[in-house]
N, C-alpha and C positions, 0 to 999 in steps of 0.2 A: 448637548450630549453630557451624560456620566459616561464615562470606558464603560464601567460593568448592562451602561444600556447598550448600548453599540451594542459588545457579546451578544447580549444579547436577540438583536435582531437578526445581527447579518451571520453568526457563530453556525449556522448554516450553513453558510457561504459560501465558507474559506473553507478550505484544511492545506496543511502543506504533510509532502509524501516524503517516504528517509528522500527518495534518490533530492527532493527537490535543498537539504541538509547535507546530503554529501556532499553537490555545486556547491553546497556554499561556504564549506570545509577549504575543497581546492581549491576554489575561487581567493578564498578568504585564508588560507589556509591560517582559519582559527583552532584557537589552543581551550577554545567555550569548551562546555560537556556541551552532547547533541537536544538535553532539553534543554537550556538553554536559546540553540538556537535557535531549534524551536516555536518556542515560545517567540524566542524574536523576528522571526518569516510569519506571524501567523499573523502579529499586531503592524507589522504590515502591508501584508493583506486586508486583513480588515480598516485604516486607515485608504485605503484605493477602495475598498466596498464600501467607505460610512461617503469618500467625496463622490464615487462613483453618484450613490446612493440620495444627495444631501442635492446633486449640481439633476439626475435626473425630478427630482421634485418638488424644486425650484421649474421647473422646465414646464412643466407640466401646471403649478399655479400662478395666480395671479398675486402679489406680495406690493400690499402699499408702503411706504418709509413714510411715517408722518415725522421726523425728522429729515435734515438734506445735512447732510456733513460738504 
């Protein structure tokens, strides 16, 4: 899936709070802008949500592999 598709599917399930941004700045002594950090944290949460979503889908469906690796 493309990044844009993942964002459209899971964007409503992912949010980054101001407190999370502040905590990240303190923990990592980051000098980057809050917008950059918020974007980074959102991407991390999107990837976690995507992995959870895919694992859930694979657990609910039967997948047939026609090529053995």
